[in-house]
C-alpha positions in Angstrom: -22.3 61.0 4.1 -25.7 59.5 4.8 -28.7 61.7 3.9 -31.7 62.0 6.3 -35.0 60.7 5.3 -36.2 64.1 4.3 -32.9 65.1 2.7 -32.6 68.1 5.1 -29.2 67.1 6.5 -26.4 64.6 6.1 -24.5 62.6 8.7 -20.8 62.4 8.3 -18.9 59.5 9.7 -15.3 58.6 9.3 -11.7 59.8 9.6 -9.3 61.9 7.4 -5.6 62.1 7.8 -3.0 64.8 6.9 -5.3 67.9 7.2 -3.3 71.1 6.8 -4.1 73.9 9.3 -6.6 71.6 11.1 -6.0 73.1 14.6 -6.4 76.6 13.3 -9.3 76.2 10.9 -12.7 77.6 11.7 -14.4 75.8 8.7 -13.6 72.5 7.1 -14.3 71.7 3.4 -15.2 68.1 3.6 -15.5 65.8 0.6 -17.7 62.8 1.5 -19.5 60.2 -0.6 -23.3 60.9 -0.4 -24.0 57.9 -2.8 -21.4 55.1 -2.6 -23.3 53.2 -5.3 -22.4 56.0 -7.8 -18.6 55.7 -7.1 -16.7 58.9 -7.4 -19.8 60.6 -8.9 -21.3 60.4 -5.4 -18.6 62.5 -3.8 -20.1 65.8 -2.5 -18.4 68.9 -0.9 -19.7 70.1 2.4 -18.8 73.3 4.3 -18.6 72.3 8.0 -18.1 74.5 11.0 -15.2 73.3 13.0 -17.2 73.6 16.2 -19.9 71.3 15.0 -20.6 68.5 17.6 -18.9 65.2 16.7 -15.8 66.8 15.2 -12.5 66.1 16.9 -9.0 67.1 15.8 -6.2 64.8 16.6 -2.6 65.4 17.7 -0.5 67.4 15.1 2.1 65.4 13.2 5.7 66.0 14.1 6.8 67.0 10.7 10.2 67.5 9.1 9.3 71.0 8.0 6.4 73.4 7.6 6.1 73.5 11.4 4.1 76.7 11.4 1.2 74.9 9.8 -0.5 72.2 11.8 -1.2 68.9 10.1 -3.7 66.7 12.0 -6.1 63.8 11.7 -9.8 64.7 12.0 -12.5 62.3 13.2 -16.2 62.8 12.3 -18.5 61.0 14.7 -22.1 61.3 13.5 -21.6 64.9 12.5 -24.9 66.5 11.3 -24.5 68.9 8.3 -27.5 70.7 6.9 -28.1 70.3 3.2 -27.9 74.0 2.7 -24.2 73.7 3.6 -23.5 71.6 0.5 -21.0 73.4 -1.7 -22.2 73.4 -5.3 -24.2 70.4 -6.4 -24.5 66.9 -4.9 -22.2 64.5 -6.6 -19.9 67.2 -8.1 -17.3 67.0 -5.3 -14.8 65.0 -7.2 -14.8 67.5 -10.1 -14.4 70.4 -7.6 -11.6 68.6 -5.9 -9.6 68.0 -9.1 -10.0 71.6 -10.1 -8.7 72.8 -6.7 -5.7 70.5 -7.0 -4.9 71.7 -10.5 -5.0 75.3 -9.4 -3.3 74.5 -6.1 -0.2 73.2 -7.9 0.4 76.8 -9.2 0.4 77.9 -5.5 2.9 75.2 -4.5 5.2 76.4 -7.4 5.1 79.9 -6.0 5.8 78.6 -2.5 8.8 76.7 -3.7 10.1 79.6 -5.7 9.8 81.8 -2.5 11.9 79.2 -0.6 14.5 79.2 -3.3 14.7 83.0 -3.4 14.9 83.1 0.4 17.9 80.8 0.2 19.6 83.1 -2.3 18.9 86.1 0.0 20.9 84.3 2.7 23.6 82.9 0.4 24.6 85.8 -1.7 25.4 88.3 1.0 27.3 85.7 2.9 29.4 84.7 -0.1 30.2 88.4 -0.9 31.2 88.9 2.8 33.1 85.7 3.4 36.7 85.9 2.3 39.3 83.2 1.5 42.8 83.9 0.2 42.0 87.7 0.4 38.9 87.6 -1.9 35.2 87.1 -1.3 34.2 83.6 -2.2 31.5 85.0 -4.5 34.3 86.0 -6.8 35.7 82.5 -7.2 34.8 81.1 -10.6 33.9 77.8 -9.2 31.3 79.4 -7.0 30.1 81.8 -9.7 29.2 79.0 -12.0 27.2 77.4 -9.2 25.1 80.3 -8.1 24.6 81.7 -11.6 23.2 78.3 -12.6 20.9 78.3 -9.6 19.7 81.9 -10.3 18.9 81.0 -13.9 16.8 78.0 -12.8 14.9 80.1 -10.2 14.2 82.7 -12.9 13.0 79.9 -15.3 10.7 78.5 -12.6 9.3 82.0 -11.9 8.6 82.7 -15.5 6.9 79.4 -15.9 4.7 80.2 -12.9 3.7 83.6 -14.2 2.9 82.0 -17.6 0.6 79.3 -16.1 -1.1 82.0 -14.1 -1.7 83.9 -17.3 -3.1 80.8 -19.0 -5.5 80.2 -16.0 -6.8 83.7 -16.0 -7.3 83.7 -19.7 -9.4 80.5 -19.5 -6.9 78.4 -21.4 -6.1 74.8 -20.7 -3.3 74.9 -18.0 -3.2 71.4 -16.3 -0.1 70.3 -18.2 1.8 73.5 -17.4 0.7 73.5 -13.8 2.1 70.0 -13.4 5.3 71.1 -15.1 5.9 74.1 -12.9 4.9 72.4 -9.7 7.4 69.6 -10.4 10.2 71.8 -11.7 9.9 74.4 -9.0 10.1 71.8 -6.3 13.3 70.4 -7.9 14.8 73.9 -8.1 13.9 74.6 -4.4 15.5 71.4 -3.2 18.6 72.0 -5.3 18.9 75.7 -4.1 18.4 74.8 -0.5 21.0 72.1 -0.6 23.5 74.2 -2.4 22.9 77.1 0.0 23.9 74.9 3.0 27.1 73.9 1.1 27.9 77.5 0.2 27.5 78.6 3.8 29.9 75.9 5.0 29.8 74.9 8.6 27.3 77.6 9.7 24.9 76.3 7.0 24.7 73.0 9.0 23.6 74.9 12.1 20.3 76.5 13.0 21.9 79.9 13.3 20.6 80.8 9.8 17.3 79.9 8.0 19.1 77.7 5.5 18.4 74.5 7.4 14.7 75.5 7.8 14.3 76.1 4.1 16.0 72.8 3.4 13.4 71.0 5.6 10.5 73.0 4.3 11.1 72.5 0.6 11.1 68.7 0.7 7.3 68.4 0.8 7.1 70.3 -2.5 7.8 67.0 -4.3 5.1 65.2 -2.3 1.9 67.1 -1.6 -0.6 68.3 -4.2 0.5 65.3 -6.2 4.0 63.7 -6.1 6.5 64.5 -8.8 5.9 61.1 -10.4 2.2 61.9 -10.6 3.0 65.2 -12.3 5.1 63.3 -14.9 2.2 60.9 -15.5 -0.2 63.9 -16.0 2.3 65.7 -18.4 2.8 62.5 -20.4 -0.9 61.8 -20.8 -1.7 65.3 -22.0 1.3 65.2 -24.4 0.0 61.9 -25.9 -3.5 63.4 -26.3 -2.1 66.6 -27.9 -0.1 64.5 -30.4 -2.8 61.9 -31.3 
């Protein structure tokens, strides 16, 4: 982001990949460095109208899942943004971004729990209806142990999510817990989606039910808003700090 001589506007030049909802968005929140010599302390947040001249949205990625949400590259070619459209203060963009990511991880956890619950809403009625040897397969002990374990893990993830929401609303430190629940809920969603396809048998491997969609959708939970390995790093760093 290059400021004009009178500081009345900035010129944005560059590209950004993997922008969620890029095709549908009417406004972009753009983080650009207004002072590269200051490093990350030069990063500034701009509110930019999607119709601003110089903005072009590329072809959507052909993703494994989350197909209802477009993910596209965006190109900024000498895009003029008035200084009044700076969000907050110049140079504070990095801090804003980190705060958004920390809070966003709670949202990803809720998303993953929703997927897991959606899987159970498909699996449980099927297992109670499907019969083998004269009994619903839901009554087989081997099946009961599996879905009872999954239900317990979903409940644990949900309780963790509500707890970190409580901490955030109370103004308490919540970064560690947000990383924990984001990582854990993504693991639970993957496990639940995989087990659901197994429980459904052959029909689970088709597109007749939503199980295969949930299986595809949940995978990104361990990738975006910080990978699971990054969450482990964050958790470990905070634990070291807490016990120093």
